[in-house]
C-alpha positions in Angstrom: 0.0 10.9 3.7 -1.5 7.6 4.6 0.3 5.5 7.3 1.8 2.4 5.9 1.0 0.6 9.0 -2.5 0.8 8.3 -2.3 -1.0 4.7 -1.1 -4.2 3.5 2.3 -2.5 1.7 4.9 -5.1 2.5 7.3 -4.3 4.9 10.4 -6.0 6.5 9.7 -7.5 10.3 12.0 -6.0 12.4 12.1 -9.1 15.2 12.3 -11.8 13.0 12.6 -15.5 14.7 14.8 -18.1 13.7 12.1 -20.0 12.0 10.9 -16.8 10.2 14.5 -16.6 8.9 14.5 -20.2 8.1 11.4 -20.6 6.0 11.5 -17.1 4.7 15.3 -16.1 4.0 17.0 -19.4 3.3 17.9 -19.6 -0.4 17.3 -22.9 -1.9 20.2 -25.0 -4.2 18.7 -23.7 -7.5 18.2 -20.1 -6.3 22.2 -20.4 -5.3 22.9 -21.8 -8.6 21.0 -18.8 -10.5 23.0 -16.2 -8.5 26.2 -18.1 -9.7 25.1 -17.8 -13.1 24.5 -14.2 -13.1 27.0 -13.0 -10.7 30.8 -13.6 -10.7 32.5 -13.6 -7.5 31.5 -14.2 -3.7 30.4 -10.7 -3.0 28.3 -10.2 -6.0 26.7 -13.6 -5.6 26.2 -12.7 -1.9 24.5 -9.3 -2.8 22.2 -10.6 -5.4 20.8 -13.6 -2.9 20.1 -10.7 -0.5 18.1 -8.9 -3.5 16.7 -12.1 -4.4 15.2 -13.3 -0.9 14.0 -9.6 0.0 12.1 -9.1 -3.2 10.4 -12.6 -2.7 9.4 -11.3 0.6 8.5 -7.5 -0.3 7.4 -7.9 -3.9 10.1 -4.9 -4.6 13.7 -4.0 -4.2 14.1 -2.4 -1.0 16.8 0.2 -0.1 19.9 -1.6 1.0 19.9 0.0 4.5 16.3 -1.4 4.9 17.4 -4.6 4.9 17.9 -6.1 8.4 21.2 -7.1 9.5 20.0 -10.6 10.9 18.8 -11.2 7.4 22.0 -10.5 5.5 23.8 -12.5 8.3 21.4 -15.3 7.7 22.1 -15.4 4.1 25.7 -14.7 4.5 25.9 -18.0 6.8 23.9 -20.1 4.2 26.6 -19.1 1.9 30.0 -20.0 4.4 31.3 -17.2 4.0 33.5 -14.9 6.2 31.3 -12.6 8.7 33.6 -10.0 7.5 32.2 -10.3 4.3 29.6 -7.2 3.5 27.2 -6.9 0.6 27.7 -4.5 -2.1 24.9 -3.1 -4.4 27.3 -1.4 -6.9 25.5 0.7 -9.4 26.9 -0.8 -12.6 25.7 -4.1 -11.6 22.7 -3.6 -9.5 20.1 -3.1 -12.5 21.5 -5.8 -14.4 21.1 -8.5 -11.4 17.4 -6.5 -10.6 16.3 -7.5 -14.1 17.9 -10.9 -13.9 15.4 -11.4 -10.7 12.4 -10.4 -12.2 12.8 -12.7 -15.1 13.8 -15.5 -12.9 10.6 -14.9 -10.6 8.5 -14.1 -13.7 7.6 -10.6 -12.2 7.1 -7.5 -14.6 8.4 -4.2 -13.8 6.4 -1.5 -12.8 5.7 0.8 -16.0 2.6 2.3 -17.4 1.0 -1.0 -17.9 1.3 -1.7 -14.3 0.0 2.0 -13.2 -3.0 1.6 -15.4 -3.9 -1.5 -13.7 -3.5 0.1 -10.4 -5.3 3.1 -11.4 -8.4 1.1 -12.7 -8.5 -0.9 -9.6 -8.5 2.1 -7.4 -11.3 3.7 -9.6 -13.5 0.6 -9.5 -12.8 0.3 -5.6 -13.7 3.8 -5.1 -17.1 3.3 -6.1 -17.8 1.8 -2.8 -14.7 2.5 -0.7 -13.3 5.9 0.6 -10.7 5.3 2.9 -7.1 5.6 1.2 -5.8 2.7 3.0 -8.0 0.6 1.8 -7.9 1.7 -1.9 -4.0 1.1 -1.6 -4.7 -2.5 -0.4 -6.9 -3.1 -3.5 -3.8 -1.8 -5.8 -1.6 -4.0 -4.1 -3.8 -7.1 -4.6 -4.5 -6.4 -8.3 -0.5 -5.9 -8.8 0.4 -9.0 -6.9 -2.1 -11.0 -9.0 -1.0 -9.4 -12.5 2.6 -10.2 -11.0 4.1 -6.8 -11.2 6.7 -5.1 -9.1 5.2 -3.2 -6.5 6.1 0.7 -6.5 7.4 2.8 -3.7 4.6 3.2 -1.4 4.2 7.1 -2.0 3.7 6.4 -5.7 0.2 4.3 -4.6 -0.7 6.9 -1.7 -0.6 9.8 -4.1 -2.3 7.4 -7.0 -5.2 6.2 -4.3 -5.7 10.1 -3.4 -5.8 11.8 -6.6 -8.4 9.1 -7.9 -10.5 9.1 -4.6 -11.0 12.9 -5.3 -11.8 12.6 -8.9 -14.3 10.1 -8.2 -15.7 12.0 -5.4 -15.9 15.1 -7.4 -17.9 13.0 -10.2 -20.2 11.7 -7.5 -21.0 15.2 -5.9 -21.3 16.8 -9.3 -23.7 14.0 -10.4 -25.8 14.6 -7.2 -25.9 18.0 -7.3 -27.0 18.2 -10.9 -30.4 15.9 -10.0 -31.2 18.0 -7.2 -34.1 20.4 -7.9 -34.0 24.1 -6.8 -36.5 23.1 -3.7 -34.0 20.3 -2.7 -30.9 22.8 -3.0 -32.6 25.6 -0.5 -33.4 22.5 2.0 -30.0 21.8 2.0 -28.5 25.3 2.1 -30.9 25.6 5.2 -29.4 22.9 7.0 -26.2 25.3 7.1 -28.4 28.2 9.0 -27.6 28.5 12.7 -30.8 28.7 15.1 -31.0 31.8 17.3 -32.7 29.5 19.9 -30.6 26.6 20.0 -27.4 27.7 18.4 -27.2 24.9 16.4 -27.6 24.5 12.6 -29.7 21.4 11.1 -25.8 20.3 10.1 -25.0 20.2 13.8 -27.8 17.9 14.6 -26.8 15.3 11.8 -23.1 15.2 13.4 -24.4 14.6 16.5 -23.0 11.1 18.0 -26.2 9.0 18.6 -27.5 8.9 22.7 -28.9 5.8 24.2 -32.7 5.5 23.7 -34.7 7.5 26.3 -37.9 9.1 26.4 -36.7 12.6 26.0 -34.2 11.9 23.2 -37.0 10.1 21.1 -39.2 13.2 22.1 -36.4 15.5 20.9 -35.9 13.2 17.5 -39.7 13.5 16.8 -40.0 17.1 17.4 -36.7 17.5 15.0 -38.4 15.5 12.6 
């Protein structure tokens, strides 16, 4: 699995400054009004605003346990409610609230259309890229551009690897079918180990380039 740290997949920053909390997680008057239209009661409104500000930052709904406590406390303070008030993401209302948030932000849920967009983005990028992290980043950029909710990171990781394997196999097959028998034989010979040097031609290809010297240049010319 690709390391999420090597990609642009949005995540919560663990050590948030006061400035970041204020700029990113302070809800507006309009957002507060929206929350009160959708939810009823202090705790539901509080929970909805936590989801809203998290979604705005990440582009997807995080697991409640992944939301930093400082974010929850900041939103609680903005509502001026008791510090003992806890958010409650009840199953019976969470999906309705998530749907309302998507509509409010004009973001579409990740589904078949979004999967098709992400697949095409990765497929096209795979023609010139090979690093799974880069392919995942391309899909993230395209989904955000088309205003789709991001899926779980594991979904994009599996998709990138699957498409990458498909493209690489096709490229290899295309090259192989265009090789003459003589060229195929030369490639096979690269795997044969010399009795004198105990190295194959393929071993020389993998060697790290050495700094230019008379000896290394002479060796290169001899191998050529």
